[in-house]
C-alpha positions in Angstrom: -53.3 29.1 -22.7 -56.5 27.6 -21.5 -56.6 24.9 -18.9 -60.4 24.5 -19.3 -61.6 21.0 -19.8 -61.1 17.5 -18.5 -57.7 16.1 -17.6 -56.1 12.8 -16.7 -53.3 13.5 -14.3 -50.7 11.0 -13.1 -48.8 11.7 -9.9 -45.6 9.6 -9.6 -45.7 9.3 -5.8 -43.5 7.1 -3.5 -46.5 4.7 -3.3 -46.5 4.3 -7.1 -48.4 6.1 -9.9 -51.7 7.7 -8.7 -54.2 8.6 -11.4 -56.7 11.5 -11.0 -59.4 12.7 -13.3 -59.8 16.5 -13.1 -62.3 19.0 -14.6 -61.1 22.6 -14.7 -62.9 25.9 -15.4 -60.8 29.0 -15.4 -62.1 32.5 -14.7 -59.4 35.2 -15.0 -56.7 34.5 -12.4 -58.6 31.7 -10.6 -60.1 28.3 -11.4 -62.6 25.9 -10.0 -63.2 22.2 -10.6 -63.4 18.7 -9.3 -60.9 15.9 -9.0 -61.8 12.2 -8.8 -59.4 9.3 -7.9 -58.9 6.3 -5.6 -59.6 8.6 -2.6 -62.9 9.8 -3.9 -64.2 13.0 -5.4 -63.2 16.5 -4.2 -63.9 20.1 -5.2 -60.8 22.2 -6.0 -60.1 25.9 -6.5 -56.8 27.5 -7.2 -54.9 30.3 -8.9 -54.0 30.8 -12.6 -50.7 32.7 -13.4 -50.1 32.7 -17.1 -49.8 29.1 -18.0 -49.3 27.9 -14.4 -52.0 26.5 -12.1 -51.5 26.2 -8.3 -53.9 24.6 -5.8 -54.0 22.5 -2.7 -56.0 19.4 -1.6 -56.5 17.9 1.8 -56.3 14.1 1.9 -57.0 11.6 4.7 -55.5 8.5 3.1 -53.0 7.0 3.5 -52.6 9.7 6.2 -53.9 13.2 6.7 -51.9 15.8 4.8 -52.3 18.7 2.5 -51.0 18.3 -1.1 -49.7 21.4 -2.8 -49.9 21.3 -6.6 -48.0 23.4 -9.3 -48.7 22.5 -12.9 -47.8 24.2 -16.2 -50.2 23.8 -19.1 -48.9 23.6 -22.6 -51.5 22.8 -25.2 -53.1 19.5 -24.3 -50.5 18.5 -21.7 -49.4 19.6 -18.3 -46.4 18.9 -16.1 -45.4 19.9 -12.6 -44.9 18.8 -9.0 -46.9 18.0 -5.9 -45.5 18.8 -2.5 -46.4 15.8 -0.3 -46.4 17.5 3.1 -43.2 16.3 5.0 -42.6 13.6 2.4 -40.9 15.7 -0.3 -42.4 16.1 -3.7 -43.5 14.0 -6.6 -43.7 14.9 -10.4 -47.0 15.0 -12.1 -48.0 14.8 -15.8 -51.4 15.3 -17.4 -53.2 15.1 -20.7 -56.4 16.7 -21.8 -59.1 14.1 -22.5 
């Protein structure tokens, strides 16, 4: 499994679908990259465990919170969940672009 490349990720949040563009580069059991969406661009880094990626991102809008992502990559698609602080979790899907 290689998560390297560019991804279009959709998070089905309580506020509706949120789309994020991500660029991922793996290196052993870690990865680095960037995400870009309505809230701006942000550097990310996380862990790789087999075909699963985990990372977190601090956001300020619509309110300050830390989002915790878990995504499983299968070929050119990914699926997983985002923990939305105290607001539960939301499913995510992604496709390699």
